[in-house]
N, C-alpha and C positions, 0 to 999 in steps of 0.2 A: 544274327544279321538278316536284314530283309532280303528276300528272294525276288529279283526283278520279274521272274516268270509268273508271279502271283497276279500281276495286273494284265497280262496278255499271254496268249498261247502262240506257239510257232505257226507261222503262216496266217495268223489272224489279220484282219484289216485294221487300219489305224485312221484316226481323224487327223489329217495333216494340219488342221488349224490349231490343234492343241496336243500334238504328239508328246507323250510323257517320256521320262527317261527309261522306264521299264519297257515301254513300247519301242523306244530307240534300240534297246538291247536286242529285242526280237528281230527288228529289221536288220541290224548289224549281223547277227548270227545267221539269219536266214540267207543273206546274200553273200557274206564273206566267210561263214563258218564251214561251208561244205568241204569235207576232206581235211579239215584242220585238226581234228582230234579233240578229245575231251579236255585237254589242258587249255586249249584256246577258249573253249566255251566257259570253263570254270573261271578263267581269269577275267573274262568280260562280265560274267554274272557277279563275281565276288567284288570287283572294283565298283561297279554301279550299285551293288547292294550296300557298300559302305556309304556311298553318297546318299542313298535313300534313307539309311539309318540316321544320318546326321542332318540332312536338309529336307527330307521328304521327297516323295515321288511327284515332281512338278513338271509342267510343260517345259520343254527345253528353253524356250525364250524367257521363262520366268526365273531361271537361276541367275544369281547376282555375284559380284565379286565378293561380297560379304559371305555368301554361301561357300564359295571356293576357299576363302580363308578359314572359315569354320571347319570345312572338310579337312584342310591341311592340319589344323590344330587337333582334330579328332584322330588323324592318322599318327601324329606325333605322340598323342596321349596313349595310343595303343602300343607304343614302344617300337614302332617301325623304324628301321634304319633309313637314311636318306636315299639309298639306292632303291629300296622297296617302295618308298613314297614316289620316287620318279617313275617307276614302272606302273604304279596304280594311276597316277595322274595321266600318264601317257595313254593308258587304256581308256580312261574316261574321256579324254579329249578326242581320241580317235572315234569313239562311238558317237559322241555328240556331233562332231563334224561330218561324219559319214551319213548319219541319219538325217541331219538337217539338209545336207546337199541332196540326198536321195529324194526327200519330200519337198524340196524347193523352198525351204525356210531360210531366210537371211537372218543371221545373228552373229554377234561377237562372242566367241566362246570364253566365258569367265574363268574356265579352268586352265587357261593359258597364262604364262608369265606370273605364276604364283611363287613368291619367294619362300624358300626354306633352305636349310643347310643340307646340301646334297651329299656331304661327306660325314654327316652325323651318324655315329654308330657303325661306320664302315671301317673294317680292319683290312689292312693290306694283306693280300694272300702271298705268303713268302714261298719261294721255291724250296724244294727239298734238296739238301746237300747230296752230292754224288755218293759219299760214303754211306749215307742213310739209304739211298736208293739201292745200293749194293746189298745192304743188310736185309732190306725188304725182299729183294729178288732171291736171296739165299733161302729165306723162309718160304717163299713161293715154290721153289724147287723142292724143298723138303716136304711140304704139306701136299703139294701136287693134287689139288682139287679144283673144281670149276671156279670157285671164288678167287683162288690164287691165280688161275689162268687169266682171269679178267684183270687183276692187279698187274700181272706181268705184261699183259698186252698194252695197258695204258702207260706203264712205267717207262717203257722204251719207245713210245710213239708220241706221247703227249696228246693222244686222242681225247676228246670229251668223253666222259663216262657213258653218257647216253648213246653216243655214236658207237662205242665198242659193245655195249650191252645189247644193242639192237641189231647186231650183225647176223647175217646168215652165214652158214659155212660156205655157201656159194660165193659170198663176197670176198672170201680169202682165196687168192689166186696163186698157184705155184707155177712159175713160168719155166721155159725151156732151159734157162740158165741156172735154175735152182733157187731163184729168189722167191720169197713170199711177199705178196702185196695185198693190203686190205683196200677194197674199193668202197669208199664211203659214199653211199647214194641214199636218197630219200626212200623210205618205205611207208606203207600205210600205218604201221604200228610205231614208227619212229621218224618224225620229221627232222630236218636239219635246221640248224640255227640260222644260217645265211646261205645264199646261193653259192658263195665261195667255199662253203664247207664241203661241197661235193668234190672229191679228190681221190687220188691213189696214195696210200701211205706205205712206205717200205717197212717191212717187218724184220728187224734185226735184233740181235741180243735176246733179251727175255721175251720180247714180242714174237720172235721167230719160234722160240721154244713153246710158247703158248699156242701158236698156230699149229705146230706139229702135234701137240697134245689134243687139240680140238679136232683135228682131222682124224687122228687115230681113234678117238672115242665116238665121234658122230658119223664117221664115214663120208664126210664131205657134203652132207645135205642137212637141211633143217636149220633151226636156230643154233647159233654158236653157244648161246647161254639161255637154255630153256627156262631156267629158274626165274629169270626176269621177264619172260614173255609168255605168261600164262593167260593173259587177257588180250584184248585188241590193242593195247598200248604197252610199249616197253616200260617196265616199272623201274626207271632210273633212280627214283627216290629211295626205293628199297635197297637197290645196289649201293647207293651212296651211304645210307645209314649203316648197313652191315659192314661195308668195307672200311669206312672211316673209323668205326669202333675198333676193328681189328688193327688198323694201321697205327693207332695212337701209340702203341708200345714200341714202335720202331722209328718214328719221325719226330722232329721238334714240335713243341707245343703250337697248336694252331694250324698245323699242316693238315691237308686233306687230300683226297684223291685228285681234286682239281689242281693241287700244287704240282703234280707231275707235269701238267701242261706248262706252267711257268718255268719249271726246271728244264724242260726240253728246249724252250726258246733260249735259255741261258747256255745250255750245253751246245747248241748250234752256234750261238755267238762266240763261244770259247774257241771254236775251230775256224772262226772267221767265215762262216757260211754266208753268202750274199743274202741280203734281207729279203729279196723277192723269192728266193728259194725257201727261206725260212717260212715265209707267209704261205707258200704253196703247200709245204709239208703239213703245217698246222691248220690250214684253212682259215688263216687270219685275213682280214681285209687289207688289201694292198692299195695304197693311194696312187693316183695318176691315171689318166685316161688310157695311156699306152698299155697298162697292165691288163686291160680288158680284152686285148686282141691276142689271137693265137691260142694254142692249146697248152701252153705252159711247158715246163721242163720235162724231158723224157725220164722214164723210171731209172735208167742207168745213172743219171746225174743225181737225182734225189737219193738213191741208194748209196752212192759214193759219200755224200755229205752225212747221211745218217750213220753210216759205219764209222766215219771219223769222229762224230759226236759221241756215239755209244761206247766205242772202244778207246776213248781218250784216257 
């Protein structure tokens, strides 16, 4: 795959009359990539590298609808699922729009409104049944190691795997009433998916057990899971690969670590937890302007609902 960096270097000047896609990537990363991490940079370079492979490294104003359609066909030929194609197109559109606006170039982005089946190759992520969750937790208690602490933490919270893997021990708080709470905040080594992802998650059931084990082993400081934080970025991919491989023996076919997140939403629904509390616990986007006001529900309330869901 072509590397957009081959045509320009970071911080280099560009000719605004004929800024190429590779130069647009440089502009985009220089101005928007600060503090975003290696994943952000790689996604931009990879997506535009696909365009350059298919259509060439042209001035932005030279790309046509035919190029965009050929790009779509090339992504489909690579075997990409509809959801992956959507992400790639979104990145390309963002880079072209940002660079054109930054350099004062007026154009109609041909990579917008390209038709393809957004659901092609996309399988529904099924929740894990409660009885399977219990079996997984029993094995976590038996094996009692850092990988199983991470599984146990996710199983009874529905946290995103990267959120849990990137935790500091200092992010796990033990309050005066004996409750454990995980504070999900952005870190340089692990960004959050959305602004609403920043939250406090009650740790009950197997998640509380995992928190107690982490505190006992690490003494309350440093990374909760050092195994996945050996570089400047939390290696959530390694965590996912290793844990999903282990998990296969205990859960239905197709279920993954992310399925615990779907299960938690269903478990909270089963105890008739109000939707806005569900959204706060999981860091899901809540619709409506009013939900953007205030500090949200107090810990005592979210803990109450989590205990109902976990011990149902």
